[in-house]
C-alpha positions in Angstrom: 136.9 68.6 163.6 134.0 70.5 162.8 130.7 68.4 162.2 127.5 69.5 160.6 124.7 68.7 162.9 122.0 70.1 160.6 122.6 71.6 157.1 120.7 75.0 156.6 118.4 75.6 153.8 118.7 79.3 154.0 120.6 81.2 151.3 122.5 84.3 151.6 122.9 87.2 148.9 124.3 90.7 148.8 122.2 93.3 147.1 124.1 94.9 144.4 122.0 98.2 144.6 122.3 99.0 148.5 125.1 96.4 149.4 122.5 94.9 152.2 123.4 91.3 153.3 120.0 89.2 152.9 118.9 85.9 154.0 116.0 84.0 152.1 114.5 80.7 151.8 113.4 79.0 148.7 109.9 79.9 149.0 111.0 83.5 148.9 112.1 83.0 145.2 109.9 84.6 142.6 109.9 83.9 138.8 110.0 86.3 136.1 107.5 85.6 133.1 110.2 86.4 130.7 111.4 82.9 129.5 114.2 84.3 127.4 116.0 85.0 130.4 118.7 82.5 131.3 117.8 82.6 134.8 114.4 84.0 135.7 114.7 83.4 139.5 114.8 86.6 141.6 114.1 88.1 145.0 113.1 91.5 145.9 115.3 93.4 148.2 113.3 94.8 151.3 115.4 97.6 151.7 115.7 99.3 148.4 113.1 97.3 146.4 115.8 96.0 143.7 115.2 92.8 141.9 118.2 90.5 142.6 118.8 87.6 140.3 119.2 84.4 142.4 122.0 82.1 141.1 120.9 78.6 140.3 121.1 76.0 142.8 124.3 73.8 142.9 122.9 70.1 143.0 126.4 68.9 143.8 126.5 71.0 147.1 123.0 70.1 148.1 123.6 66.5 147.8 127.0 66.3 149.3 127.2 64.0 152.4 130.6 64.8 153.6 
């Protein structure tokens, strides 16, 4: 059986512009000032400079103790 010793806080995402696999921390997320957007959270791809929309956190997965 696999046991989680430490839950990671780093997230991964694929850039839709250049197909790079990126890892980021919560502190890397920026917010757009346009409050009409459903999800204004994004990171900037260090390879191509594209703004990548970051999906909202899933609270159920963060608090899961299994």
